[in-house]
C-alpha positions as CSV (number, residue, x, y, z in Angstrom):
1,X,100.6,37.3,246.3
2,X,104.0,38.4,247.1
3,X,107.4,35.8,247.8
4,X,110.9,36.9,248.5
5,X,113.8,35.1,246.4
6,X,115.4,34.4,250.1
7,X,113.0,32.0,250.5
8,X,114.3,29.4,247.5
9,X,118.3,29.8,248.5
10,X,118.2,26.5,249.6
11,X,117.8,24.8,246.1
12,X,118.9,26.6,242.2
13,X,116.6,28.9,241.3
14,X,114.3,28.3,238.2
15,X,112.4,31.4,237.9
16,X,109.1,31.4,235.3
17,X,107.8,34.4,233.7
18,X,104.2,34.1,232.3
19,X,101.4,36.8,230.8
20,X,98.5,34.3,230.8
21,X,95.2,36.1,229.4
22,X,91.9,35.6,231.5
23,X,88.9,36.0,229.5
24,X,86.3,38.7,230.1
25,X,83.0,39.2,229.4
26,X,82.8,43.0,230.2
27,X,84.5,46.2,228.9
28,X,84.1,48.0,232.3
29,X,86.0,45.4,234.1
30,X,89.4,47.5,235.3
31,X,92.1,46.8,233.2
32,X,90.3,44.6,230.4
33,X,91.8,45.1,227.4
34,X,91.1,43.5,223.1
35,X,93.8,40.6,222.9
36,X,93.6,37.8,220.5
37,X,93.3,34.6,221.7
38,X,95.4,31.8,219.7
39,X,93.5,29.2,221.2
40,X,90.3,30.7,219.9
41,X,91.3,32.0,217.1
42,X,89.5,35.1,217.6
43,X,89.8,38.9,219.4
44,X,88.5,39.0,223.0
45,X,87.8,40.7,226.3
46,X,90.7,40.0,228.4
47,X,92.6,40.6,231.5
48,X,96.2,40.3,231.2
49,X,98.4,38.7,234.5
50,X,102.1,39.1,234.2
51,X,103.8,36.7,236.2
52,X,107.0,35.8,237.7
53,X,107.5,32.8,239.7
54,X,110.0,30.9,241.3
55,X,109.2,26.9,241.1
56,X,109.8,25.3,244.1
57,X,109.5,21.5,245.1
58,X,107.7,21.3,241.7
59,X,105.2,24.3,242.3
60,X,105.2,27.7,240.8
61,X,105.5,30.4,243.3
62,X,104.3,33.7,242.4
63,X,107.0,36.3,243.5
64,X,105.5,39.4,241.5
65,X,102.4,39.0,239.6
66,X,100.5,42.2,238.6
67,X,97.3,42.9,235.7
68,X,98.8,44.5,232.5
69,X,97.3,47.6,231.6
70,X,97.8,48.7,227.6
71,X,98.4,52.5,227.7
72,X,96.6,54.3,226.0
73,X,97.5,57.5,224.1
74,X,97.8,59.8,226.7
75,X,99.3,57.7,228.9
76,X,102.5,56.1,229.6
77,X,102.6,52.5,230.1
78,X,105.8,49.9,230.3
79,X,105.5,47.1,228.4
80,X,105.4,43.8,229.6
81,X,108.8,43.3,228.2
82,X,110.0,46.0,230.0
83,X,108.2,45.4,233.3
84,X,110.2,41.6,233.3
85,X,113.5,43.8,232.2
86,X,112.9,46.5,235.3
87,X,112.0,43.1,237.6
88,X,115.5,42.0,236.5
89,X,117.4,44.8,237.0
90,X,116.2,45.1,240.5
91,X,116.9,41.9,241.6
92,X,120.0,41.6,239.5
93,X,122.7,40.6,242.7
94,X,119.4,37.8,244.2
95,X,118.8,36.0,240.7
96,X,122.5,36.0,238.6
97,X,123.3,32.0,238.1
98,X,119.4,31.2,238.1
99,X,117.4,30.0,235.3
100,X,114.6,31.5,233.4
101,X,112.2,30.3,231.7
102,X,110.0,31.7,229.4
103,X,107.3,31.1,226.9
104,X,107.4,32.1,223.5
105,X,106.0,35.5,224.1
106,X,108.8,36.2,226.2
107,X,111.3,34.1,224.1
108,X,113.5,36.5,221.6
109,X,116.9,38.3,221.6
110,X,116.1,40.9,224.3
111,X,115.0,38.9,226.8
112,X,117.4,36.4,225.7
113,X,120.2,39.2,225.8
114,X,119.3,40.6,229.4
115,X,118.9,37.2,230.7
116,X,122.0,36.0,229.9
117,X,124.5,38.9,228.9
118,X,123.2,41.5,231.5
119,X,121.9,39.5,235.0
120,X,124.4,35.8,234.2
121,X,121.5,33.7,234.1
122,X,120.6,30.9,232.0
123,X,117.7,31.0,229.9
124,X,115.1,28.3,228.4
125,X,112.7,29.5,225.7
């Protein structure tokens, strides 16, 4: 489901970025890849969903979500960080002054610099 940022103009914008791993049993399911599950302390087959959402009325509403596929050597794909930066760039005027909340994966200098210096946001990691 995709929502627009205009729907949230009436309140301060708090954006949330998350990269949830969904365990999958079969490698034949589209976009399944091996990834380390920190809760289970082992590698397992997962689909990785990158979600950018907005908090509104105590709920997180997905603005953009996509299944992330790790690239093979023969194909070019943006990393999760690059996908987030591209989304911030595409929506720079709409998100100026908002706050970006990122989990530990997104809490590093590249994302913080992009949010704070390039797009005039606050960042919480």
